[in-house]
N, C-alpha and C positions, 0 to 999 in steps of 0.2 A: 504494500500500500504506500502510495507516495505521500509526501509531507502535506500537500494541499488537501488531499482527501482526509487525512488525519485531522487537520484543522477544521474542515467542514463537519466531520463526525463529532468532534469535541464541542463545536458550537451548537449543533443540533441536540446533542446530549444534554447540554446545559438548559436548552429551551424546552425540550420535550422529555426525553429519557433515552438512554443508550439503545434500548430495544427499538424504540420508535425511530431513532436516528438511522439505525441500520436498515430498517424497512424502507424509509424514505429514500435513502441513497440507493438502495438496491432497486427500488421501483424506477428511479430516474435512469439508472444504468440500463434497465430492461427496456424502458421507453426509447432509449437511444440505440437499441438494437443489439446490445451485448447478449451473448448466450449464457445459459445457466452455467455451463462449464467454465467460461471465461470469468464470470463473477465468483464462482466457487474457487477457482485457482488464485484469484486476486485477494479475496477477503476471507476465504476459509469457511464460508457459510455452508451449512449442510445442503445437500441436493434436495432433501425432502422439503426444507424450508423454501428453497428457491422454487421448487415446483408449486408449492402452496402460494407463494407470492405471484408467480406467473399466472396461475389459474385465477387468482383474485383480480389481477390486472386485465386479463383477457375477458373476464365476465363482468367487469365494471363493479366489482365488489370490494374495492380497496378499504372501505370503512371497516369491514370485518376483520382486517388485520390489526386494527388498533383497539379492538374490544378486549376487555380483560374479564376473564371468567372469575367471578367472585363466589361462585356456589360452593367451592371447596375450602374457602377461607375459614380459619378457626374463629369462633365467636367467643366473646367474653362471657364468663359464667355470670357476670352481673346482668347480662341482657335478659336472663330468665326472670329477673325481678324488676323489669322496666316499669310496670304498672305500679308496683308498690313504692318504688323509689320516686316516681313522678307524683304519686298521691301525697307522699310525705313532704316532698319539696314544694308542692303547690300549697299545702296547708301552712308550712312555715319554711320559707327558703333559708338555707344556711348562709351565714355571713362570710365564712371562710372555707377554704378547701379542707382544712383539718376537721371542721365541724361536719362537712359533707362526707368526708371519709369515715368519721365515727358513726354517722347516721347510717351510711350504707353498710358498714360492718354490723351494726345493730339489726338492720332489716334482713340482710342476706347471710350473715355469719361469715362473710368473706373479708379477709384483711387484705387491703391493697395499699400500695404506696400513694403518696400525694400525686405523683406524676401520672400514675395509672388512673386515678380518680379524675384528674384534670382532663386527660384524653377521653375518658368515657363521657364526661359531662359535655365536653366540646362537641363530641360526636352526636350527642343528644340535643345539642343546640342551647345548652345552659352555660352561662359564664358566672363564675363565683370567685370572689376574692380579687386581689389586685390584678389589673390587666396590664401585662408587660408587653 
């Protein structure tokens, strides 16, 4: 891979993600007529991936390459208690993250760090404590 291509990949990786950057560059090279073998030999991408990208390009289904399957992602154990936590926080919203952590532990029996509680609450759309 030449220096210019590395710079382009690095830029795209900062803007989107390395996986997306490689897909974009690969699609551009395919659009310019490079064969799967040429791209494979230059970048080392697997032939299976290249065939998948080529099919998506040929069938006008490029968006499907950027979809992320979240069905197998591990879920927080706290999510089982979303309704109880929401009801408790609606009744009396905690003033600090420590208070939120203690209340969640009281409701669920699960001890979590302040950072885990912050991430969980942000994911649920709740902001508690000092906003940095």
